[in-house]
N, C-alpha and C positions, 0 to 999 in steps of 0.2 A: 485813313486807315480805320478799320473797325476791329475792335478786340472783343471776342466773345468767350466767356468762360463756360466750360462744359458743366452741366449739372451733374451732381453726384450719381444720379441714376441713369445717366446716359454714357458719355465718354469717360468721365472721371472714374478711375478704377480703384481708388482708395480715398478715404477721407484725408489722408496726409499727402496726397498728390493732387496738385492743381493743374488742370489742363486748359489751355487757352488756344483759340484759333485766331491767327493774325490774318486779316483780309485787307490787303493794300500795302503800300510802301511804308516802311518804318523810317521816317526821316524827320529832321527838325522838330517842329512843335509836336508832331505825332509821337516822337520818341519820348518827349517830356510827359505827355499824357499817358502813354503806355507805362512808363516807369512809375508814375504816380498811382495808376490803377493797380498794378501788380504788387507794388510794395504795400499799398493799403490792405490788400487781401492777405499778404504775408504777415503783416502786423496783427491782423484780426484772427487768422487761422493757424499760423505757425506751421506751414507745410514742411514736409521733409524734402519733397522734390517738386519740380515744375516741368511740365512738358509744353513746349510751344509748337503748335502745328502750323507750319509756315507754307503749305502748298499753294496758298493764294497771296503770298507776299512776293511781288515781282522784284523788289530790290530793297536795300537798306543803306543808309549813309553812316558816317562815323558817329553821328548822334545815336542812331539805332544800335550800332555795335556797342557803344558806351553804355546804353541802358541795359542791354543784354548782359554785359560784363558785370555791371553793378548788381543785378539780380543773381547772377551765377556765383559771384564771390560771396555774397551774403549767404546763399544756400551752402556753399562749400565750407564756410566758416562754422557751420553747424552739422557738418557731415552729410549734407544733402547734395543733390545733383540737379542740374538744369539740362534737359534733353531737347534738342532741336529736331523736329520731325518734318519730313516732306519738303525740305528745301529743294528748289529747282532753278534752273536758268541763272540769271545774273545774281540773285540772292545767294545761291549755292556757291558761285564763283567768288563772291565777296567774302563769304564766311571762310572758305578754304584759303584764299589769298591772305586774309588777315591773320591766319593762324588759329582762329577760334575753333576750328574743327579738331585741333589738337588739345584743346582745353575742355570742350563740351562734346558729349556724344552727339553725332549727327546720324540720324536714322531715316529710313525710307518713309515710315508711317507710324501711326499711333500704336498699331499692334507690335511693331518692333520696339517702340519706346517702352511698352509694357514688359517685353522680354528683357530689354536692357536694364530696366530697374529691378528685374528678377522678382517681381511680385512684392517688392519692398513696400512696407506701409508708408 
């Protein structure tokens, strides 16, 4: 799995919104590395919201779900939101079946994520 953070002058649409592209499966060890990377950025930058662009994530396991929940709960505890964008195929089915789509907004793409966050900083 490759995790790429959008630069502020590219896809990131606010200094208080972190945008990540997830490329590959979010499972086992990858979920641990993913969680470590994102929480490190959260500690350093204190974002209000995070968008995960998942159109290149074929699937995720319970470890991946757990890491997403950990990040999302931390954001919600400070009034923020985690948005999942571009889920498709098996990854989309797993998120829906697990009930995560009732906890976190699931949107088609980054443009819709922007609208979902309503231009919030």
